[in-house]
N, C-alpha and C positions, 0 to 999 in steps of 0.2 A: 504494500500500500504506500509506503514511504516513497518508493521510486515513482509511482504514478503521480503522487502529489508533486514531486520534484519535476517530473516531465511536464505536467500541466503548468506548474509555476514558471518553468523555463519558457514554455511556449507562450504563455501570457506576456512574459517580460520581453521576449523577442518581438512579438507583434506590437506591443506597446511602444517599444523604442523605435521600431521602423515607422509606425504610424505617427508617433510624436514628431519625429524628424521630418517626415513627409508633410505633416500639418504645419510645422513652423517654417519650413522652407518653400513649400510650393502651394499648399492649400490656402494660405492667407492671401494669395494673389487671385484666387478664383472663387472662394466661398464668401458669402456674406458674413459679417462679424458675428451675428447670432449663431449661424450654422457652425462657424469655426469654434465658438465657445462650447457648443454642444459636443462637437467632435472631441475637443479637449477633455470634456467630462468623461467620455467613453474611454479615452486613453488613461486617464487618471484611475478609473475603476479597474482597468486591466492591471495596472501597476500595483494597486493596493492588494488585489486578490492574488496576483502572482507572488508577491512578497509574503502574504498570509499563508499560501500553500507551502512556501519554503519553510516558514516558521513551524507550521503544523507537521511537516514531514519529520521534524526532530523531536516531537513529543508523542507520547502514547495516550490515546483516548481510551474510554471505557471498554470499547469492543471494536472489532473489525466492521461490524454493522454501522456503528456510529461514524467511523472513519469514511466508509463508503457513502453514507448519507451526506456528510459534509462535502466530500469531494464532488459528488454528483450535483448537489445544490450549487456549489461554487461554479462548476463548469457550465451548467445550464443557465444559471443566473447571469454569468458574464456574457455568454453567447447571446442570450435574449436582451440583456440590458445594453451592454456596449455595442453588440452587433447591430441592434436595431437603431441605436443612435448614429452609428457610422453610416448606415444606409440612408437614414432620414436626413442626414447632413447634406446629402447629394440629391435631394428630391427634385431640385430645379433642373438637374442634368439627366435624370433617368427617363428613358423613353416610355416607361410604364408607370402607373400609379403605385406609390409605396406607402400611402397613408395607412393602409391596413397593418403596417408594422408598428404603428404607434402604440397599440395595446400590449405589444410584447415588452416594451420598456418597463412598465410597472410590474409585469409578471416576473421579469428578470430581477427587478429590485426586490420583489417579495421573496423570491428564491434565495437571494443573498441575505436578506434579513432573517429568513428562517434558518439558514446555515449558521449565522452568528448567534441566534437564539439557542440552537442545539449546542454550540460550543459553550455558551454562557452557562447553560444547565450542566454540562459536563464539568466545567471548571468549578462550579459551586459544589457539585457532588464530590469532586476530588478534594476540595478544601475541607469538607466535613469528615473525611476519612482520617 
């Protein structure tokens, strides 16, 4: 499980660094300021959760089931949250409507919040032992 967390953490960080550089050097010339700010939020959440997965890969949680839950919620949450923000940032340039992706952003956010709540409960339980 630790290797999977490190793998996804590394993947999130690589994507975040590449997209962050792309955003700061190229996208500011083509995106509207609001779209660029939204894009940067997606990058920021990729970085936060990539680093969180590195941290979590070095600690043991209550069970493998809990580790899988957190990893799954982080991966799905980041894909839905950051991914939808990235695509929606380019809505002026897409040849097809992407507004339907809007509801995926809060679903991704809810998955991330749920993962952090699971972790909070685990840390509270561990503190009582």
